[in-house]
N, C-alpha and C positions, 0 to 999 in steps of 0.2 A: 504575457507570461504563458509559457507552454509547459505542460507536464508530460513526461514520458514514463510509461509503466511497462516494463519488460523484465522477465526473470533473467535474461541474459545480460549480465553487467557490461560486457564488452560492447554489445549493441546499444545499450543505454548510453554509455559514455560516448560512443562514436556519434550517435544521433544528436546527443546534447551538444557535442562539440561543433557539429555541422551547423546547428541552429545558432549557437552562441557566436560562431565566427561570422555570421550574417547579421549580428546585432540583436538577436532575440534573447529575452530572459528565459531561462530553462531550469527546471528542477526535474530530477529523474528518480525513479523508485523501482526497486527490484522485487518488492513483495506487494502484491495487489491488496492483501488484507490490511497491511500496515498503511498503505496509501489511502485506502477507502476510509479507514478509521480516522486518519488525520484530516481528510477532506470533509467528512461528514460531521466531525466534532469541531469544525471551524478552526483547527490549528493551521490549516492552509486556506488561502483564498481560492475560490473557484478560478481556474485559469481561462484564458481565451480559448484554449483547445487542449484536449487530452489525446495523446497518441498512445494507444495500448495494443499490446500483443494479445492474441486470443488464447494461445496454448501456454498456460502457466500453472504451476502447482498451487495447491491450496484454494485458489479461486481462478476460474478461467475468465477470459475477457468478456464473454457473453454475460456472465453473472455480474461482473464489474460494471459493465455498461448499463444493465438493467437497474442496479442499485443506485447508480449515479443519476440516471434519468428519472427515477422516482422522486428524488429530492430536487433535481435541477433539470427540468425537461428540455430546456433550450441549450443545454451544454453542448458545444461542438466537440465531436469525437472523430478521430481518425483511427481506423483499425489497421494494424500491421500484422501480417501473417505469412507463414511459409506455405500456406495452402490456398488454392483457388477458393474464393469466397462466394461462388455462385452455386446455389442460392444462399445468401446470408440471411438467417432468420430475423435479424434486427436491422435490416438495411434501412428501414425508415428512421433509424436513430443516429446514423453516422453521416458525417460530411463527406469523407473521402476514405479511400483504402489504399494501402500499399502492400503489394505482394512481394515477399522476400525472394530473391535478392532484388534490391532496388537501388537505383543510382541516387547519390546524395542530392543531386539537383531536383529530383522528384520530391524529396522531403522539403526542400527549400521552396519549391513552387507552391506546394500545398500550404506551407506556413504563410507564405506571402498572400495567397488567395484568402485564407481564413482571416488574416490580419486586416486585409482590405475590406472583407465582408463585415468584420466586427467594427472597423472604424468608419466606413463610408456606406455600409448597407450592402445587401447581397447583390443588388443590381450592378454595383461598381466592380464586384469580383466575378460577375457572370462570364465575361470573356475567358478568363483564366480557368474557371471551373468547367466551363463547357468544353474547352480544349482538353483538360485533364480527364473528363468523363468520356471524351470521344475516343480514348485509347482502346485498343481491342478488348482487353479484359474488363473494361468498364462499361461496355455497351449496354448491359442490362441493369445498370445501376442508376439511381436517381437520388440527388441530395434532398434531405428533408426540408431544407430552407428553400422553398419553391419560388425562385426568382421570377420565373415566367408569370406566375399568378400575381405576384407583387407588382411586376412591371405593368400589368394590364389594369391595375386599380387606379 
């Protein structure tokens, strides 16, 4: 299950449809406060991953990530933003990032990598993640799930 949080309803619906068409279960939310309330009061199960925008009214994505991570520190999160995220203050908390505009295949690749990581462990997803993080805008970014260290154990 994936959750998408973005105040732009059109983007929520489009991203949800892209993921659903690939066979993923998806729920989307346009209000980060309502989403957080439902998530933290256990009206929603924690998903495999949360895709969240950063620039939203009422609560920005940074605050949302911080509050989620306090309750569920291993929650996988993907940041979606129209702004370059270097340096991103919470980069140690996110799995991947997408800078708008992005191709729907990038969203699918990230969803597939995260699913593989969740199902088979981060080492199984490492080739996909390494390629995704090798993209020009991702050069200074490192996933918090340190597959390199886990592989050496």
